[in-house]
C-alpha positions in Angstrom: 0.0 0.0 0.0 1.3 3.5 -0.9 0.7 6.3 1.5 0.7 9.8 0.1 0.4 13.0 2.1 1.9 16.5 1.9 4.1 15.8 4.8 4.7 12.1 4.3 6.7 10.8 1.4 5.2 7.7 -0.3 6.2 4.6 1.5 5.4 0.9 1.1 4.0 -0.7 4.3 4.2 -4.5 4.3 3.0 -6.6 7.2 4.4 -10.1 8.0 2.9 -12.2 10.7 4.9 -15.0 12.2 3.9 -17.7 14.7 5.2 -15.9 17.8 5.5 -12.3 16.6 4.9 -10.0 13.7 7.2 -7.4 12.1 5.7 -4.2 10.8 7.7 -1.9 8.6 6.7 1.7 9.3 7.3 5.1 7.8 9.0 7.3 10.4 8.9 11.1 10.1 9.7 14.2 12.0 8.9 17.9 11.7 7.7 19.0 8.3 8.7 16.7 5.4 11.8 15.3 7.0 11.7 11.6 6.7 13.6 9.3 9.1 14.7 6.0 7.7 12.2 3.1 7.9 12.5 0.8 10.9 10.9 -2.4 12.1 8.8 -2.9 15.1 9.0 -6.3 16.8 6.6 -7.2 19.5 4.7 -10.1 21.0 1.6 -10.9 19.0 -0.7 -8.3 20.5 0.6 -9.0 23.9 3.0 -6.2 24.8 2.9 -2.5 24.3 6.6 -2.2 24.0 8.2 -2.7 20.6 11.8 -2.2 19.5 13.1 -0.4 16.4 16.1 -1.7 14.6 18.1 1.2 16.0 17.4 -0.1 19.5 14.7 2.5 20.6 11.7 1.2 22.4 8.3 2.3 21.1 4.7 2.0 22.1 2.3 0.7 19.5 -1.5 1.4 19.2 -3.9 0.0 16.7 -7.0 1.7 15.4 -10.1 0.0 16.7 -12.0 -2.2 14.3 -15.2 -0.3 15.0 -13.8 2.9 13.5 -15.4 4.4 10.4 -12.5 6.8 9.9 -11.4 6.9 6.3 -7.9 6.2 5.1 -7.3 9.7 3.9 -8.6 11.2 7.1 -6.3 9.0 9.1 -3.2 9.9 7.1 -4.1 13.6 7.3 -4.5 13.5 11.0 -1.3 11.8 11.7 0.5 14.1 9.3 -0.7 16.9 11.4 0.2 15.2 14.7 3.8 14.7 13.5 4.3 18.4 13.4 3.0 19.0 16.9 6.0 18.6 19.1 6.7 19.9 22.6 8.7 18.7 25.6 5.4 17.8 27.4 3.8 15.9 24.5 4.3 12.3 23.6 6.1 12.0 20.2 4.6 10.2 17.3 7.3 8.3 15.4 5.3 6.8 12.5 2.3 5.0 11.1 1.4 1.9 9.3 -1.6 1.0 7.1 -2.1 -2.4 5.6 -5.7 -3.5 4.8 -7.7 -2.9 7.9 -4.7 -2.7 10.2 -3.7 0.8 11.2 -1.0 1.3 13.7 0.5 4.3 15.4 4.0 4.2 16.9 4.9 6.5 19.7 7.9 7.0 21.9 7.9 4.7 24.9 7.8 6.2 28.4 9.7 4.2 31.0 7.6 5.2 34.0 4.3 4.7 32.3 1.3 6.7 33.4 0.6 9.2 36.2 -2.3 7.3 37.5 -0.1 4.3 38.2 2.4 6.5 39.9 -0.2 8.4 42.0 -2.6 5.6 42.9 -0.3 2.6 42.8 2.2 1.3 45.3 5.3 1.1 43.1 6.4 4.7 42.8 5.8 7.5 45.3 6.1 10.9 43.8 7.3 13.6 46.2 5.7 17.0 46.4 8.4 18.7 44.2 7.9 16.2 41.5 4.1 16.5 41.6 4.3 20.2 41.3 6.7 19.9 38.4 4.3 17.4 36.7 1.4 19.8 37.1 3.5 22.6 35.5 4.6 20.4 32.7 1.0 19.3 31.9 -0.1 22.9 32.0 2.6 23.9 29.5 1.8 21.0 27.2 -1.9 22.0 27.1 -0.9 25.7 26.6 1.0 24.7 23.5 -1.9 22.7 22.2 -4.5 25.4 22.8 -2.5 28.6 22.0 0.9 28.0 20.5 0.6 25.1 18.0 0.0 26.0 14.4 -3.3 24.2 14.6 -5.1 24.6 17.9 -6.1 21.2 19.4 -8.5 20.4 22.2 -7.5 17.1 23.8 -11.0 16.1 25.1 -9.7 13.4 27.4 -7.1 14.9 29.8 -6.7 12.5 32.7 -4.0 11.0 34.9 -3.8 7.8 32.7 -3.2 9.9 29.6 -0.2 11.7 31.2 3.0 9.6 30.8 6.2 9.9 32.7 9.7 9.5 31.1 12.8 8.3 32.8 13.3 11.7 34.6 9.6 11.9 35.5 9.0 14.6 32.9 5.2 14.5 32.1 4.1 14.0 28.5 0.5 14.2 27.4 -0.6 11.3 25.2 -3.4 10.8 22.8 -3.8 14.5 22.0 -3.5 13.9 18.2 -6.5 11.6 18.2 -8.8 14.3 19.5 -10.9 16.4 17.1 -8.8 19.2 15.7 -9.9 22.6 16.9 -10.2 25.3 14.3 -10.1 29.1 14.7 -13.7 29.3 15.9 -14.3 30.2 19.5 -16.7 27.4 20.1 -17.5 24.0 18.6 -20.6 21.8 19.0 -19.2 18.3 18.9 -21.5 15.5 17.6 -19.3 12.9 19.4 -18.5 13.3 23.0 -15.8 11.0 24.4 -14.2 11.3 27.8 -13.9 9.7 31.2 -16.3 10.1 34.1 -15.0 12.5 36.8 -12.9 14.5 34.3 -15.7 15.6 31.9 -16.7 19.3 31.9 -20.5 19.6 32.3 -21.1 21.6 29.2 -19.2 19.2 27.1 -20.7 16.0 28.6 -24.3 17.2 28.4 -24.4 19.6 25.4 -21.4 18.6 23.3 -20.2 22.2 23.7 -16.4 21.9 23.1 -13.8 24.6 23.7 -10.4 24.5 25.2 -12.1 25.1 28.6 -13.2 21.5 28.6 -9.5 20.6 28.9 -9.0 23.2 31.6 -11.7 21.5 33.6 -10.1 18.1 33.3 -6.7 19.6 34.2 -8.2 21.0 37.4 -9.3 17.5 38.4 -5.8 16.2 37.7 -4.3 19.0 39.8 -6.5 18.0 42.8 -5.5 14.3 42.3 -1.8 15.4 42.5 -2.5 17.1 45.8 -4.6 14.4 47.4 -3.1 11.2 45.8 -6.7 10.1 45.3 -8.6 9.3 42.1 -11.4 11.6 41.0 -14.0 9.2 42.5 -13.2 7.2 45.6 -15.3 4.9 47.7 -12.9 5.2 50.7 -13.9 8.7 51.4 -16.1 8.6 54.5 -17.2 5.1 53.6 -19.2 6.1 50.5 -18.4 7.2 47.0 -17.6 10.9 46.8 -16.2 12.8 43.9 -12.9 14.5 44.6 -14.2 17.9 43.5 -17.0 17.7 46.0 -14.6 16.7 48.8 -12.0 19.4 47.9 -14.7 22.1 47.8 -16.0 21.1 51.3 -12.5 21.2 52.7 -11.8 24.5 51.0 -15.0 26.0 52.5 -14.0 24.8 56.0 -10.5 26.0 55.5 -9.2 22.5 56.1 -7.0 22.1 53.1 -4.5 20.1 55.2 -6.9 17.2 55.2 -6.8 17.1 51.4 -3.0 16.5 51.2 -1.8 13.0 50.5 -0.9 11.4 53.8 2.0 9.6 52.2 3.8 13.0 51.7 6.3 13.6 54.5 7.3 17.0 53.2 5.5 19.6 51.1 5.4 23.3 50.4 2.1 24.6 52.0 2.1 27.7 49.8 2.3 25.6 46.7 -0.4 23.2 48.0 -2.8 26.0 48.6 -2.0 27.5 45.2 -2.6 24.2 43.5 -5.9 23.5 45.3 -7.2 27.0 44.4 -6.2 26.5 40.8 -7.9 23.1 40.7 -11.1 24.6 42.0 -10.9 27.6 39.7 -10.3 25.3 36.6 -13.4 23.2 37.5 -15.9 26.0 37.8 -19.3 25.2 36.3 -19.2 28.1 33.8 -16.4 27.8 31.2 -16.1 31.6 31.3 -14.9 31.5 34.9 -12.1 29.0 34.1 -8.7 30.5 33.3 -6.9 29.8 30.1 -4.0 27.3 30.4 -1.5 30.1 29.8 -2.9 31.9 32.8 -2.7 28.6 34.8 1.0 28.4 33.9 1.5 32.0 35.2 -0.4 31.2 38.4 1.7 28.0 39.0 4.9 29.9 38.4 3.8 32.7 40.8 3.8 35.4 38.1 0.2 36.3 38.8 -2.1 35.7 41.8 -4.7 33.0 41.7 -8.1 34.4 41.2 -10.5 34.0 44.1 -12.7 30.9 44.1 -16.2 32.0 45.1 -18.4 29.2 43.9 -18.4 25.4 44.1 -17.0 23.5 41.1 -19.3 21.8 38.6 -19.4 18.1 38.1 -21.8 15.6 36.5 -23.7 14.9 39.8 -24.9 18.5 39.6 -26.8 17.8 36.4 -30.2 16.3 36.5 -31.0 13.6 33.9 -34.5 12.5 32.8 -33.0 9.1 32.2 -29.6 8.5 33.9 -29.1 5.4 31.8 -29.0 7.5 28.7 -25.5 8.7 29.5 -24.5 5.3 30.9 -25.8 3.0 28.2 -23.4 0.2 27.4 -20.4 1.9 28.9 -18.9 -1.5 29.7 -19.0 -2.5 26.0 -18.9 0.9 24.3 -16.2 2.5 26.5 -12.7 2.0 25.2 -9.7 3.2 27.2 -7.1 4.8 24.9 -4.2 5.1 27.3 -1.1 3.0 26.6 -0.8 1.9 30.2 -4.0 2.5 32.1 -4.8 -0.6 34.1 -8.3 -2.0 33.7 -8.4 -2.1 37.5 -7.2 1.5 37.9 -9.4 3.5 40.3 -8.9 6.6 38.2 -11.7 5.7 35.9 -15.1 4.1 36.5 -14.6 0.6 35.2 -11.9 2.0 32.9 -14.8 3.1 30.6 -15.5 6.1 28.5 -18.7 8.0 29.0 -20.4 8.8 25.7 -23.1 11.5 25.7 -26.6 11.0 24.5 -25.7 13.1 21.5 -24.0 10.2 19.8 -23.0 7.0 21.6 -20.4 6.1 18.9 -17.2 4.4 19.9 -13.9 6.0 20.5 -11.7 5.6 17.4 -8.8 3.9 19.2 -8.4 1.0 21.5 -5.3 -0.2 23.2 -4.4 -3.6 21.8 -1.0 -4.2 23.2 -0.4 -3.8 26.9 2.5 -4.1 29.3 2.6 -5.3 32.8 -1.1 -6.2 33.2 
């Protein structure tokens, strides 16, 4: 098969399947039309997320879900765009492969996997300084997508499992290129809502109203997760399920922010904690107009500007009344597909690891993880 694109030189993409593994030849590319030499990905037959290029680099491989109706030309156009979107805090896309119905994306491999595993697992304990740096890195990555990239992009599914950590614990946002590209219009009514419960902005979940402020909302949830070390919904809080936003707001009102801090942290900067909690609550305001831009969030985190006062409780899905609650929950166990490289199906950072699709259009997410590591 020959791929042609303004930024991708034509390349032949053969696929060979052996008994124990398959070898995929992939076109690798960088910024603009620069073409890196083709390499081979060798990995267990849909059993491991880590592949190896012939130059020794590890890579993470994702396969387009069978249920996708995305056309070939649309797929190539999107990945060509993604290849030019590069930032220290974004996961790099190395290449793509199309052969028949098989469509693979090959990304850089991040040694320390995802933030949710680091925050909510027992293997790696992030100290406060690292957590604050992670928050700043994610904010900078989103600022680039929203305001600095040639093509503005709204991620639509910012969450702890879509934030990966490299060998030096530098955060990198994954899956951004698979979101709907955002044009120069100020607003966009999406006919397809995909996200994860607990991170979804109310206006996006219920009305399909998509702007960069939907990402700001999700970032606010992640910020509070970094402070508390708890996932966005947690059954261990007071013996019953309570959303992190609700709990954080109650503690904020009572001036008991200390109770929100992860008990595993032996040292922390109280000024930074208070700043991050306020930013988290500000980012999750019900009205998108009350949420700051990500560039302002960066300025707040760095101390260049004061954090605006938080005067109203944050918004979350439990605030919204449904005529039929099942309409937004229909078939999430079968329709929901997690697109993180590493997010464990048992991770408490999602509800059943499932996506929530709005009543607007319960279509499936276009990607699913088909090769996993350490499950």
